[in-house]
Short mmCIF file of the C-alpha atoms (twelve columns), coordinates in Angstrom:
data_MODEL
# 
_entry.id   MODEL 
# 
loop_
_atom_site.group_PDB 
_atom_site.id 
_atom_site.type_symbol 
_atom_site.label_atom_id 
_atom_site.label_alt_id 
_atom_site.label_comp_id 
_atom_site.label_asym_id 
_atom_site.label_seq_id 
_atom_site.Cartn_x 
_atom_site.Cartn_y 
_atom_site.Cartn_z 
_atom_site.pdbx_PDB_model_num 
ATOM 1   C CA . MET A 1   4.697   3.189   -16.724 1 
ATOM 2   C CA . ARG A 2   6.026   6.301   -15.036 1 
ATOM 3   C CA . ILE A 3   8.382   5.904   -12.113 1 
ATOM 4   C CA . ALA A 4   9.685   8.961   -10.315 1 
ATOM 5   C CA . PRO A 5   13.493  9.222   -10.658 1 
ATOM 6   C CA . ARG A 6   15.703  8.937   -7.639  1 
ATOM 7   C CA . SER A 7   16.709  12.216  -6.089  1 
ATOM 8   C CA . GLN A 8   20.366  13.105  -6.302  1 
ATOM 9   C CA . LEU A 9   20.026  14.391  -2.755  1 
ATOM 10  C CA . ARG A 10  18.926  11.145  -1.213  1 
ATOM 11  C CA . ASP A 11  18.491  11.712  2.506   1 
ATOM 12  C CA . SER A 12  20.331  9.655   5.052   1 
ATOM 13  C CA . PRO A 13  19.504  7.193   6.453   1 
ATOM 14  C CA . GLY A 14  18.568  6.020   2.945   1 
ATOM 15  C CA . ILE A 15  17.791  2.602   1.593   1 
ATOM 16  C CA . SER A 16  19.414  1.506   -1.620  1 
ATOM 17  C CA . PRO A 17  19.382  -1.758  -3.544  1 
ATOM 18  C CA . GLY A 18  23.069  -2.271  -2.825  1 
ATOM 19  C CA . SER A 19  22.931  -1.704  0.899   1 
ATOM 20  C CA . PRO A 20  23.339  -4.636  3.302   1 
ATOM 21  C CA . SER A 21  20.239  -6.451  4.472   1 
ATOM 22  C CA . CYS A 22  20.613  -5.030  7.958   1 
ATOM 23  C CA . GLU A 23  22.599  -2.071  9.260   1 
ATOM 24  C CA . ARG A 24  23.023  -0.183  12.507  1 
ATOM 25  C CA . SER A 25  20.507  2.567   13.079  1 
ATOM 26  C CA . PRO A 26  22.031  6.062   13.120  1 
ATOM 27  C CA . TYR A 27  19.796  6.779   16.118  1 
ATOM 28  C CA . SER A 28  21.129  3.953   18.267  1 
ATOM 29  C CA . GLY A 29  24.411  2.161   18.578  1 
ATOM 30  C CA . SER A 30  22.824  -1.230  19.152  1 
ATOM 31  C CA . VAL A 31  19.493  -1.517  17.355  1 
ATOM 32  C CA . PRO A 32  19.697  -3.052  13.847  1 
ATOM 33  C CA . ARG A 33  17.490  -1.644  11.088  1 
ATOM 34  C CA . ALA A 34  16.016  -3.921  8.427   1 
ATOM 35  C CA . GLU A 35  16.596  -2.889  4.837   1 
ATOM 36  C CA . SER A 36  12.840  -2.855  4.218   1 
ATOM 37  C CA . ILE A 37  9.722   -3.258  6.334   1 
ATOM 38  C CA . VAL A 38  6.032   -4.068  5.928   1 
ATOM 39  C CA . LEU A 39  3.395   -1.777  7.441   1 
ATOM 40  C CA . LEU A 40  -0.261  -2.765  7.814   1 
ATOM 41  C CA . ASN A 41  -3.047  -0.250  8.462   1 
ATOM 42  C CA . THR A 42  -6.283  -2.014  9.370   1 
ATOM 43  C CA . GLY A 43  -9.358  -1.591  11.572  1 
ATOM 44  C CA . GLU A 44  -12.805 -0.042  11.290  1 
ATOM 45  C CA . GLY A 45  -11.710 3.566   11.660  1 
ATOM 46  C CA . LYS A 46  -10.979 6.196   9.036   1 
ATOM 47  C CA . GLY A 47  -7.421  6.952   7.966   1 
ATOM 48  C CA . LYS A 48  -5.921  3.684   6.731   1 
ATOM 49  C CA . SER A 49  -5.323  4.771   3.154   1 
ATOM 50  C CA . SER A 50  -4.743  8.383   4.160   1 
ATOM 51  C CA . ALA A 51  -1.863  7.281   6.377   1 
ATOM 52  C CA . ALA A 52  -0.462  5.137   3.562   1 
ATOM 53  C CA . PHE A 53  -0.523  8.051   1.146   1 
ATOM 54  C CA . GLY A 54  1.250   10.164  3.717   1 
ATOM 55  C CA . VAL A 55  4.057   7.600   3.553   1 
ATOM 56  C CA . MET A 56  3.820   7.797   -0.248  1 
ATOM 57  C CA . GLY A 57  4.549   11.520  -0.144  1 
ATOM 58  C CA . ARG A 58  7.296   11.074  2.409   1 
ATOM 59  C CA . GLY A 59  8.990   8.361   0.357   1 
ATOM 60  C CA . TRP A 60  8.796   10.420  -2.825  1 
ATOM 61  C CA . ALA A 61  10.331  13.393  -0.995  1 
ATOM 62  C CA . ARG A 62  13.249  11.138  -0.006  1 
ATOM 63  C CA . GLY A 63  13.925  10.288  -3.626  1 
ATOM 64  C CA . TRP A 64  12.330  6.834   -3.452  1 
ATOM 65  C CA . ARG A 65  10.756  5.063   -6.410  1 
ATOM 66  C CA . VAL A 66  7.126   4.652   -5.360  1 
ATOM 67  C CA . GLY A 67  4.264   2.549   -6.717  1 
ATOM 68  C CA . VAL A 68  0.598   2.143   -5.783  1 
ATOM 69  C CA . VAL A 69  -1.790  -0.701  -6.594  1 
ATOM 70  C CA . GLN A 70  -5.450  -0.302  -5.622  1 
ATOM 71  C CA . PHE A 71  -7.521  -3.474  -5.324  1 
ATOM 72  C CA . ILE A 72  -11.094 -2.206  -4.910  1 
ATOM 73  C CA . LYS A 73  -11.492 1.273   -6.369  1 
ATOM 74  C CA . GLY A 74  -12.211 1.445   -10.083 1 
ATOM 75  C CA . GLY A 75  -10.860 3.697   -12.787 1 
ATOM 76  C CA . LYS A 76  -13.739 6.159   -12.430 1 
ATOM 77  C CA . TRP A 77  -12.424 7.165   -8.992  1 
ATOM 78  C CA . GLN A 78  -10.488 10.363  -9.586  1 
ATOM 79  C CA . THR A 79  -9.305  10.822  -6.028  1 
ATOM 80  C CA . GLY A 80  -7.156  13.657  -4.757  1 
ATOM 81  C CA . GLU A 81  -4.282  11.309  -3.905  1 
ATOM 82  C CA . ARG A 82  -4.375  9.848   -7.407  1 
ATOM 83  C CA . LYS A 83  -4.144  13.319  -8.906  1 
ATOM 84  C CA . LEU A 84  -1.224  14.078  -6.589  1 
ATOM 85  C CA . ALA A 85  0.549   10.872  -7.636  1 
ATOM 86  C CA . ALA A 86  0.158   11.768  -11.305 1 
ATOM 87  C CA . HIS A 87  1.626   15.204  -10.609 1 
ATOM 88  C CA . LEU A 88  4.605   13.629  -8.826  1 
ATOM 89  C CA . GLY A 89  5.185   10.960  -11.461 1 
ATOM 90  C CA . ILE A 90  4.358   8.085   -9.116  1 
ATOM 91  C CA . ASP A 91  3.372   4.797   -10.735 1 
ATOM 92  C CA . TRP A 92  -0.317  4.332   -9.864  1 
ATOM 93  C CA . GLN A 93  -2.674  1.559   -10.922 1 
ATOM 94  C CA . THR A 94  -6.346  1.415   -9.952  1 
ATOM 95  C CA . LEU A 95  -7.397  -2.118  -10.873 1 
ATOM 96  C CA . GLY A 96  -10.732 -2.806  -9.169  1 
ATOM 97  C CA . ASP A 97  -14.255 -2.032  -10.343 1 
ATOM 98  C CA . GLY A 98  -15.630 -0.295  -7.282  1 
ATOM 99  C CA . PHE A 99  -17.280 -1.426  -4.082  1 
ATOM 100 C CA . THR A 100 -18.235 -5.105  -4.044  1 
ATOM 101 C CA . TRP A 101 -21.830 -4.372  -3.048  1 
ATOM 102 C CA . GLU A 102 -22.186 -2.313  -6.219  1 
ATOM 103 C CA . SER A 103 -20.785 -5.028  -8.473  1 
ATOM 104 C CA . GLN A 104 -22.858 -5.948  -11.516 1 
ATOM 105 C CA . ASP A 105 -20.733 -9.042  -12.180 1 
ATOM 106 C CA . ILE A 106 -19.114 -10.549 -9.091  1 
ATOM 107 C CA . ASP A 107 -17.092 -13.025 -11.168 1 
ATOM 108 C CA . GLU A 108 -15.527 -10.100 -13.006 1 
ATOM 109 C CA . THR A 109 -14.892 -8.365  -9.687  1 
ATOM 110 C CA . VAL A 110 -13.081 -11.449 -8.379  1 
ATOM 111 C CA . ALA A 111 -11.066 -11.749 -11.603 1 
ATOM 112 C CA . LEU A 112 -10.012 -8.115  -11.321 1 
ATOM 113 C CA . GLY A 113 -8.957  -8.670  -7.716  1 
ATOM 114 C CA . ARG A 114 -6.805  -11.642 -8.688  1 
ATOM 115 C CA . HIS A 115 -5.336  -9.671  -11.581 1 
ATOM 116 C CA . ALA A 116 -4.481  -6.818  -9.217  1 
ATOM 117 C CA . TRP A 117 -2.621  -9.249  -6.985  1 
ATOM 118 C CA . GLY A 118 -0.721  -10.598 -9.999  1 
ATOM 119 C CA . VAL A 119 0.368   -7.059  -10.851 1 
ATOM 120 C CA . ALA A 120 1.327   -6.369  -7.236  1 
ATOM 121 C CA . ARG A 121 3.306   -9.605  -6.946  1 
ATOM 122 C CA . GLU A 122 5.346   -8.745  -10.035 1 
ATOM 123 C CA . LYS A 123 6.067   -5.277  -8.678  1 
ATOM 124 C CA . LEU A 124 7.090   -6.697  -5.308  1 
ATOM 125 C CA . ALA A 125 9.644   -8.970  -6.947  1 
ATOM 126 C CA . SER A 126 10.833  -6.542  -9.622  1 
ATOM 127 C CA . GLY A 127 13.263  -4.507  -7.548  1 
ATOM 128 C CA . ASP A 128 11.961  -1.377  -9.277  1 
ATOM 129 C CA . TYR A 129 10.481  0.181   -6.152  1 
ATOM 130 C CA . ASP A 130 11.624  1.438   -2.782  1 
ATOM 131 C CA . LEU A 131 7.985   1.646   -1.636  1 
ATOM 132 C CA . LEU A 132 4.852   -0.155  -2.756  1 
ATOM 133 C CA . ILE A 133 1.424   0.722   -1.377  1 
ATOM 134 C CA . LEU A 134 -1.085  -2.125  -1.732  1 
ATOM 135 C CA . ASP A 135 -4.266  -0.233  -1.011  1 
ATOM 136 C CA . GLU A 136 -7.273  -2.360  0.035   1 
ATOM 137 C CA . LEU A 137 -5.340  -5.620  -0.366  1 
ATOM 138 C CA . THR A 138 -6.880  -6.983  2.836   1 
ATOM 139 C CA . TYR A 139 -10.283 -7.190  1.136   1 
ATOM 140 C CA . ALA A 140 -8.954  -9.400  -1.656  1 
ATOM 141 C CA . VAL A 141 -7.793  -11.835 1.030   1 
ATOM 142 C CA . HIS A 142 -10.847 -11.438 3.275   1 
ATOM 143 C CA . TYR A 143 -13.263 -12.144 0.402   1 
ATOM 144 C CA . GLY A 144 -11.251 -15.198 -0.646  1 
ATOM 145 C CA . TRP A 145 -10.140 -13.849 -4.006  1 
ATOM 146 C CA . VAL A 146 -6.486  -14.450 -3.181  1 
ATOM 147 C CA . PRO A 147 -5.253  -17.026 -0.628  1 
ATOM 148 C CA . ALA A 148 -3.565  -15.475 2.390   1 
ATOM 149 C CA . ASP A 149 -0.551  -17.776 2.106   1 
ATOM 150 C CA . GLU A 150 -0.049  -16.687 -1.513  1 
ATOM 151 C CA . VAL A 151 0.044   -13.050 -0.434  1 
ATOM 152 C CA . VAL A 152 2.415   -13.811 2.438   1 
ATOM 153 C CA . ALA A 153 4.715   -15.666 0.056   1 
ATOM 154 C CA . GLY A 154 4.741   -12.755 -2.391  1 
ATOM 155 C CA . ILE A 155 5.481   -10.226 0.326   1 
ATOM 156 C CA . SER A 156 8.159   -12.403 1.895   1 
ATOM 157 C CA . ALA A 157 9.860   -12.903 -1.481  1 
ATOM 158 C CA . ARG A 158 9.840   -9.179  -2.342  1 
ATOM 159 C CA . ALA A 159 12.992  -7.400  -3.446  1 
ATOM 160 C CA . PRO A 160 15.091  -6.764  -0.310  1 
ATOM 161 C CA . HIS A 161 14.869  -2.951  -0.500  1 
ATOM 162 C CA . THR A 162 11.119  -2.730  -1.248  1 
ATOM 163 C CA . ASN A 163 9.102   -1.376  1.684   1 
ATOM 164 C CA . VAL A 164 5.389   -2.225  1.657   1 
ATOM 165 C CA . VAL A 165 2.277   -0.568  3.070   1 
ATOM 166 C CA . ILE A 166 -0.943  -2.635  3.113   1 
ATOM 167 C CA . THR A 167 -4.332  -1.129  3.905   1 
ATOM 168 C CA . GLY A 168 -7.879  -2.313  4.522   1 
ATOM 169 C CA . ARG A 169 -10.275 -3.670  7.112   1 
ATOM 170 C CA . ASN A 170 -10.453 -7.260  8.331   1 
ATOM 171 C CA . ALA A 171 -6.764  -8.011  7.935   1 
ATOM 172 C CA . ALA A 172 -6.166  -11.757 7.976   1 
ATOM 173 C CA . PRO A 173 -4.014  -13.083 10.845  1 
ATOM 174 C CA . GLU A 174 -1.413  -14.129 8.260   1 
ATOM 175 C CA . LEU A 175 -1.039  -10.519 7.107   1 
ATOM 176 C CA . VAL A 176 -0.737  -9.324  10.695  1 
ATOM 177 C CA . GLU A 177 1.974   -11.912 11.246  1 
ATOM 178 C CA . VAL A 178 4.042   -11.008 8.175   1 
ATOM 179 C CA . ALA A 179 3.861   -7.256  8.861   1 
ATOM 180 C CA . ASP A 180 6.543   -5.521  10.906  1 
ATOM 181 C CA . THR A 181 4.321   -2.642  12.025  1 
ATOM 182 C CA . VAL A 182 0.554   -3.039  12.458  1 
ATOM 183 C CA . THR A 183 -1.787  -0.162  13.254  1 
ATOM 184 C CA . GLU A 184 -5.484  -0.624  13.978  1 
ATOM 185 C CA . MET A 185 -7.675  2.395   13.296  1 
ATOM 186 C CA . LYS A 186 -10.555 2.525   15.782  1 
ATOM 187 C CA . LYS A 187 -13.664 4.554   15.051  1 
ATOM 188 C CA . ILE A 188 -14.904 6.700   17.917  1 
ATOM 189 C CA . LYS A 189 -17.459 8.461   15.734  1 
ATOM 190 C CA . HIS A 190 -17.754 9.392   12.074  1 
ATOM 191 C CA . VAL A 191 -19.642 12.204  10.377  1 
ATOM 192 C CA . TYR A 192 -21.148 9.614   7.994   1 
ATOM 193 C CA . ASP A 193 -23.198 8.348   10.944  1 
ATOM 194 C CA . ARG A 194 -25.049 11.700  10.800  1 
ATOM 195 C CA . GLY A 195 -25.838 11.169  7.130   1 
ATOM 196 C CA . VAL A 196 -23.014 13.363  5.812   1 
ATOM 197 C CA . LYS A 197 -21.665 11.850  2.612   1 
ATOM 198 C CA . ALA A 198 -17.997 11.517  1.674   1 
ATOM 199 C CA . LYS A 199 -16.441 14.944  1.332   1 
ATOM 200 C CA . LYS A 200 -14.056 15.834  -1.480  1 
ATOM 201 C CA . GLY A 201 -10.676 16.739  -0.066  1 
ATOM 202 C CA . ILE A 202 -11.311 14.773  3.146   1 
ATOM 203 C CA . GLU A 203 -12.386 11.285  2.077   1 
ATOM 204 C CA . TYR A 204 -11.213 11.539  -1.494  1 
# 
């Protein structure tokens, strides 16, 4: 497993394993800042994972140890963000087998989804990461592969300094509740509606 080393020029305000669970924000004299937060990007619109990978790049640039677990995409998906993560030395695991409607063995698909959650849960608790992106996790809950309360428990019991970004449509109410910041992407229109297929460099 490759984990990007911490930068010696860690920007302030930084988050470190030894910092207190809550400290005063440098931008306000009265607003406390949690040591780590959970972000959820959901909704029908485009940009959920793209936004998460923007945070991935931002965290890496701040010297954070970053990890990614993908729940749906399979190993054959050589996406641009995956290539970028490899270049940056970010720990990246693609553990699904592709879109569910393309599955040749739904039992295997479910087993892979549960395995992906097991991997993610261990990473959440490990203390090895400042940022974990759980891409498409909402689907594993929505399809019933992993109970929502199990996911909430794993996120709630994460290492204190581990920030989390969750992506995917149909976020369960339990995930909305446990998240600190929730963004819903709303589709106004999409080029796919005109029959234009996914474009390299834009969608992947």
